[in-house]
N, C-alpha and C positions, 0 to 999 in steps of 0.2 A: 501493500500500500504506499501509495505516494507520499509526503511531508505536507501536502496541499489538502490530499483528502483525511491524514489523520488529524491536522490541523483545524479542516470544516467541522468534524465530525467533533471532535472537543471545544467547539465553540458550541454546538449544538445543546451537547452536555451541560456546558458550562450556563447556559441561558436555562436548559432546563432548572437546573438543580438551583442557581441561584437567583432567578428572575431577569426579565428585559429591562433592566435599569434604569442602561442609558438611552434607550432607543425610544424612538418617540411615532406614533402609528399615524397616517394622515388626518385623522382628526388632533393634532398635537397635543394626544394625551398618552399617556405609559402604556407600552407596546404587553401586548398583553399574549398568552398562551391560546384566546379564539383566534387576535390577529395572525400569529405565528401559522397556527391552521388554518386560518382561509387562503393561505398563500402554498398550502399540500399538493402534489400532484395526485396523489391516491389514497383513499383508506380504505384496511382492512378491518371491519367490526370482528370481532369474537363474542360469540355467543356461550352462552352454557347449553344444555340439551332442552332445557324447557323455555330458551330464548330471552334470558335473561342476559344481558348484557354483563362480558368479564372486560374488555379492555377492547384493544384495535392495536393495530399497527400503521403505523404512518409513513407515508413513502416522502421522506423530502432532496432526495438527490435521485440521479441516476446517469445512466452512461458511462461510466465509466463502472465502479461495482458503484452498486443502489444503495443507498443507505435508508434504513429504515427506522422508526421510533415504537419500538416496542411496548405497550403499557403494561401488555399482561407481566411479563419478563422486566420492564425496569430495563431494559436495556436500549442502545444507540449502537 
């Protein structure tokens, strides 16, 4: 994995763990996780067998190695 991809993944991890403190959205409000998800490329919903929500996998980059945020396993 290239340094550029590792830096990108680490930036995603830092933002998720520490918040989006220095970023402003298009309304000049603090950037939120919802703002982040509105720009994602794809979301795979993970459900329990009774169809209740378990988590999601969110695609945030593709074209080299794909980068997914997995809310079930808490991994990027």
